[in-house]
N, C-alpha and C positions, 0 to 999 in steps of 0.2 A: 598326678598333675602338679606342676610347679606353682608354688605360692609366690605372689608378688606383694611386697609391702611397699606402700607409697606414702611418703611423709610430705604433707603440703602445709604451708602456712597461710591461713586466710588473713588477708590484710585487715578487713574490718573486725574480725573476731579477735585477733591478737591485739589490735589497737585498743581494745577495751580492757586489756589486762589479763587475758587468758594465759594459762601456763604453757610452757614448752614441754611437749611430750613426744617420746618415741623417736627422736632424731636418729637417723640411720648412721651406721658406721661406714667408713670408706672401704671400697673394694680394692685390694692391692693387686697389682699385676706388673709383670716385667716386660719391657719392650724388646728384650734382647733376642728372644727366640723368633723363628720364622712365623710370620703372621698368617693365621687362617684367613681364607679369602673366599669370595664368591665371584665367579666370572660369568658374564652373560654375553653372548654373541649372536647377533641377528635373531632376536626373539620372535619376529614376525613369522619366521618359518615354523618354529616350534608351535606357535599358536594355531597355525593352519592345520597342523597334523593332529592337534589335541582336541578339536571341536567335535567330539563325538557325543556330547551330552546336550544336544539342542542348541548349540551355539555358545555355551558358557565355557569359557576357558578355565581350567582347573587353577586353583591357587597354588602358585609355585612354592609357597612357604608352608602349605598345609602338611600336617603330619609330623612336623618337627618344630622344636622351639627356636625362636630367635635368640641370638646371643646378646646379652646385655653389654652395653659399652663400658670401657674402662677409663677413657679419657687419656690413655697413653698414646703418643704419636705412633702410628703404625709404621713398621719398617720392613723392607725386603732386602735381601742380598743381591749383588750383581747377577749371580747365577740364577736366582729365582726369577728376577725380572726378565732376563733373556729367555728363560724357559717358557714363560707366559707369552712373551712376544712371538717366539717361534711357534708355539701351539696355535696362537691366534691366526698367524699368517698361513699356517698349513692348510686351513679349511677353506680358503678362498678358491673359487674356480678360476679366477684370473688374478694377476698381480694387482694388489690394491694401489690406490693413488699414493704418490710419494708424499711423505710427511714433511710438513713445513717446519724447519728448525726454529724459526722465530715464534710461531704459534705454539710449538712444543714447550719452549722456554717459558713463555707467558703463562700457559696453562699449568705448568709445573709449579711456578710461583704461587698461583692461585690455589691449587690443590693442597700445597704444603701448609697454607696458613688459614686456620679456621677462625681467626679473630681479627685479621687485619693488623697483626702485631709482629709476626715473625718475618715475613718475606714480602707481603703485598703492600706495605706502607711505603710512602715516598722516600723515607730515609733508610730503608733496609738495604743492605749491600748485596743481597743475593741476586736480584734482577740483573744488575749490570754484569755480575760475574757470569751468569748463565747465558746472557746475550752474547758475551765475548766468546763463549765456548759452546754455543748452541749446536753447531754441526758436530763437534766432538761428542756432545752428549747424546745426539741421535745415533751416532755410530756405535757408542757404547751399548745402548739399549738393543740395537740390532746385531750385536756382535755374536760370535760363535760361542757355543757352550764349552768354554775352556777355563782353566784355572785363573786366567788373567782377570784382574779386577777392573773397576770402573774408576779411573783416575780423576775425572772431572767430578764425579759424585763424591769421591773422598775429599777433594779440595773444597767442595761446597759444604761438606759436613764440618770441616775445620772452621770455615768461615761462619757457619751458623752457630757453632759452639761458642766462638768468640763474641759474636753479636748478642747471643742470648745472655751471656755473662754480663754484658753492658746493660741490657734491659732489666736483668735481675737486680742489679745495684739500684737502678731507678725505682723499680717496684718496691723493693725492701725499704728504701729511704722514705718513700711516701707512706708506706704502711707504718713505719716506726713513728712518724710525726703526726699520724692521724689522732684526733682527740675524740673522746666519747661525746655523744650527743643525746638529747632526750629521745625517748623511745619512738615517738612519731617521726621525728626528723631522721633518725638513723634508719628506720624501716623504709621511709620514702627513698632514701639513697640506695638501699639494697634492692629495691624493686624497679629502679630506673633502667631503661634499655642502655646497654653498654657499648654496642657496636653499630657501625655504619651499615646500611642496607645495601647500598650500591657500590659504586667505585670508592676505593679507600683513599681518602684525602688526608686523614689525620696522621701526623708523624708518630712512629711507634713509641718513641720515648714519652710523648704526651699521653698516649693511651696507657702505657705502662704506669705512668704516674697517677692517672685517674683511677685505674684499676687497683693499684696499691692503696690509694687513699680510701676507696670504697671498702675494700677488704679490711683495712686497718680500722676504719670507723665502725664497721659492724663488729669486729673482734673486740674492740675496746668498749663498745656500748653494751654488748650482750654477753661477753665473757665466754665461759666454757660451754654454755648451752649450744653455741653455734660453731665451736672450734672445729668439728669435723668438716664443716662446709667451707670455712675460711681457709683451712689447711688445704683442702682439695682445690680451691680456687687458685691459691698461690702455686701449687705444684703443677697445675695444668696451664695457667697463663704464662708462667716463665719456668718451664721444666728445665732441670739441671741434668743435661745428658752429655756424654762424651762425644767427640767428633765422629766416632765410628757409628753411633746410633743416629746421629743427625744425618750421616751419609745414607743410611738405610731409609730414613724418613724421606729424604730427597728422591731416592730411587722409587719408592712407592708412589710418591706424587707424580714423578715422571711417567710411570706406567699408567696411572689414571689419566694423564694428559695424552699419552700416545694412542691408546686403543680407540678412542672415538675418532681419531683422524684417519684410521685405516678402515673403520667400520662404524658408521653413525649409530647403529643399533647395538654396538658392543660396549663393554665396560668392565672394569674390575673394581671391587671394593672389599675391604676387610669385612669379616662376618658381623662385627658390631656396627657396621654402617650398611648392612645388606639391603635395606629397604630403598636405598638411594638408586638401586638398579631397576626398580620397578615403578611403573606409573600407577601406584595404588589409588590415587585420587580419581583415575579414570575408570576404575573397575565398576561394573554394573552394581555390585553390592560391595561398597568399600569396607575394608576390615574395621572392626571397632577400635577406637582410639581414645586415649585419655584427654585429647584436645584436638581442635582443628588448627587454630592459629596461636602462635606463642611468640614471645620475644625473649632473647637471652639477656640476662642482667649480670652484674658482677658477682652475684651470689647463687643464681639459679635460673629457673625458667618461669617467666610470668605468663599466665594464661590469658589470652584476649578473648577468644570465641571458641564455642564447641566443646566446652568442659564437660567431661563425663562425671556424673554425680558419684561421690559427694564433693568433687571439686567444683568451684564456681569461677566465673570470669573475675579477673584481677587477682586471683590467687597466685602466690609465688611457690612453685614446687621446688623443694630443696633436694629431694631424694626420690629415686625410683628403684625399688627392690634393693635397698641398702646401697645404691650407687648415687653419690652426690651429683647433681646436674650442673653445678658450677664448672665452667671451663670446658664443657662438652661442645663438639662441633654441631652444626645444624643437623648434619646427617646422623650423628649419634643420638641427638635429642629425639629426632623423628623415629628412630628405631626403638628408643626407650619408651616412646609414647604409644607404640603398637601393642594392642591387647591380644594378639594372636598367640598367647601363651596359656590361656585358660586358667582355671583355679580362682581363688578368692583374692580380692584386692582390698587391702585394709588401708585406710587413710586416717591420719591424725589431723583433725581440722580444728584449730583454735582451742584445743583442750578436749574436744569431744571425739570419740572414735566412731566412725561410720564404716559400713561394709557394703560393698556391691558385688554382685556376681557377674563375671565376664560372660 
């Protein structure tokens, strides 16, 4: 059985001066290779065929481990995207509805951006570019399996690389000028929600400045004890990627935007966001989870309700299985919180080690 180590900081416990123990190391991963993925299409058909156990559909994830998230932007090549599109269209009994190019561009922008920082913000340059080339983008996704590349995606990748370099300057400047604060004040900042819940209205440069200030304040206030988490936050909020890898990230987002348009029950996700394909909350017996509801902060995940002991409400989870939670997407956080891995789960809670069995 795979062991999971979970490091959580209890707000009230540490505010009384308990020591920092067992903070996890960051899991390294390269975004350059083809992304593992999970693809679901028309799941209602499969469910009807599988109800031979008294009406209880089998757990699609049973019998194998979920993949822990890395926080690296997922990417696909032009050929990989076209292969998935061709495979998805092959299984329809009739020609699916025509894809709306404008809706495709809008959803691509949304899927690319887990924070409201990279492409969904009002000052991001990518939406205008994709709207200008939305029909070309659609033709690229539906193109033949040939050596030709995806020119629009390549240009979008170059645009993203330049834009992210600008945001990195803003983030780093704010981080450098952050000043240390007393323990209580610094921890309050670390636990504050960092992102907008609905439509993104905050300019990206404002958000980058706020995130940089938060990370800098925590780093200067707590020093090396939180270095793995502040480092992970910076690398995930403003990742330094070449244009070629941003192009792959745009293509992966475009694929996620495309498939639901031709099949409302279909979808594609990388393996470290696999639970996003399934309505786990609607299952008769939902899988065990580390929490029910959470909010993402500049440093990790604050638990609001449904905490699995020894975690408690208002705790800030910094690490799951040695993977820092700072800068993960909502989908990656939800996969990390799924306990269908089995084994023991250790948690460092305000200096005291507690254990629960999954």
